[in-house]
C-alpha positions as a LaTeX table, in Angstrom:
\begin{tabular}{lrrr}
\hline
Residue & $x$ (\AA) & $y$ (\AA) & $z$ (\AA) \\
\hline
Unk1 & 11.60 & $-24.59$ & 12.50 \\
Unk2 & 9.41 & $-26.08$ & 15.15 \\
Unk3 & 7.10 & $-24.89$ & 17.82 \\
Unk4 & 8.49 & $-22.97$ & 20.80 \\
Unk5 & 7.22 & $-21.12$ & 23.84 \\
Unk6 & 7.91 & $-17.56$ & 25.00 \\
Unk7 & 7.09 & $-16.91$ & 28.64 \\
Unk8 & 7.26 & $-13.97$ & 31.04 \\
Unk9 & 6.23 & $-13.46$ & 34.64 \\
Unk10 & 2.85 & $-11.72$ & 34.77 \\
Unk11 & 4.08 & $-8.95$ & 37.09 \\
Unk12 & 7.30 & $-8.26$ & 35.15 \\
Unk13 & 5.54 & $-5.63$ & 33.02 \\
Unk14 & 2.96 & $-3.21$ & 34.33 \\
Unk15 & 0.37 & $-1.40$ & 32.20 \\
Unk16 & 2.00 & 1.63 & 30.60 \\
Unk17 & 5.57 & 0.32 & 30.84 \\
Unk18 & 7.67 & 1.11 & 27.75 \\
Unk19 & 9.68 & $-1.93$ & 26.64 \\
Unk20 & 12.57 & $-2.39$ & 24.23 \\
Unk21 & 12.94 & $-5.89$ & 22.80 \\
Unk22 & 16.57 & $-6.90$ & 22.19 \\
Unk23 & 17.51 & $-10.04$ & 20.26 \\
Unk24 & 20.59 & $-11.26$ & 18.46 \\
Unk25 & 18.89 & $-12.13$ & 15.16 \\
Unk26 & 15.90 & $-10.95$ & 13.14 \\
Unk27 & 15.02 & $-13.55$ & 10.52 \\
Unk28 & 11.32 & $-14.29$ & 9.99 \\
Unk29 & 10.26 & $-12.12$ & 12.93 \\
Unk30 & 8.23 & $-14.82$ & 14.65 \\
Unk31 & 10.03 & $-14.72$ & 17.99 \\
Unk32 & 9.98 & $-10.93$ & 18.17 \\
Unk33 & 6.31 & $-10.77$ & 17.19 \\
Unk34 & 5.42 & $-13.33$ & 19.87 \\
Unk35 & 7.39 & $-11.30$ & 22.40 \\
Unk36 & 5.74 & $-8.03$ & 21.34 \\
Unk37 & 2.26 & $-9.53$ & 21.62 \\
Unk38 & 3.07 & $-10.93$ & 25.06 \\
Unk39 & 4.31 & $-7.53$ & 26.27 \\
Unk40 & 1.21 & $-5.83$ & 24.87 \\
Unk41 & $-1.06$ & $-8.44$ & 26.45 \\
Unk42 & 0.38 & $-7.41$ & 29.82 \\
Unk43 & $-0.31$ & $-3.73$ & 29.03 \\
Unk44 & 3.20 & $-2.75$ & 28.00 \\
Unk45 & 4.08 & $-0.53$ & 25.05 \\
Unk46 & 6.81 & $-1.54$ & 22.60 \\
Unk47 & 9.24 & 1.40 & 22.45 \\
Unk48 & 11.39 & $-0.37$ & 19.87 \\
Unk49 & 13.10 & $-3.51$ & 18.70 \\
Unk50 & 16.88 & $-3.78$ & 18.50 \\
Unk51 & 18.72 & $-6.64$ & 16.84 \\
Unk52 & 22.37 & $-7.30$ & 16.20 \\
Unk53 & 21.88 & $-9.09$ & 12.84 \\
Unk54 & 18.99 & $-8.88$ & 10.37 \\
Unk55 & 18.59 & $-11.37$ & 7.53 \\
Unk56 & 16.71 & $-9.02$ & 5.21 \\
Unk57 & 15.37 & $-11.48$ & 2.64 \\
Unk58 & 13.41 & $-13.49$ & 5.23 \\
Unk59 & 10.84 & $-10.70$ & 5.71 \\
Unk60 & 10.93 & $-10.22$ & 9.46 \\
Unk61 & 10.90 & $-6.44$ & 9.19 \\
Unk62 & 7.68 & $-6.55$ & 7.17 \\
Unk63 & 6.00 & $-8.68$ & 9.85 \\
Unk64 & 7.05 & $-6.13$ & 12.47 \\
Unk65 & 6.30 & $-3.04$ & 10.36 \\
Unk66 & 4.21 & $-1.42$ & 13.12 \\
Unk67 & 7.26 & $-1.18$ & 15.40 \\
Unk68 & 10.47 & 0.83 & 15.29 \\
Unk69 & 13.31 & $-1.57$ & 14.40 \\
Unk70 & 17.05 & $-0.93$ & 14.49 \\
Unk71 & 19.48 & $-3.56$ & 13.21 \\
Unk72 & 23.22 & $-3.15$ & 13.76 \\
Unk73 & 24.18 & $-5.31$ & 10.74 \\
Unk74 & 22.03 & $-6.44$ & 7.81 \\
Unk75 & 22.73 & $-9.36$ & 5.50 \\
Unk76 & 20.88 & $-10.74$ & 2.52 \\
Unk77 & 20.08 & $-14.41$ & 3.10 \\
\hline
\end{tabular}
């Protein structure tokens, strides 16, 4: 894994907006945590995180334990 950037337009989220983060894969949780922090920095509230696949042994759910998470399919890694 390397270093990446997550960006959003400043006016895309207004203070008080409720946001659901949707991603295809939850592994270590780094991308979703970066996204959640960016949304919160803009004043948004994370209503939940939805992922298609979760690789349970990589610990992403623990990193995101303060958020509601729903995974469609879970796999041990």
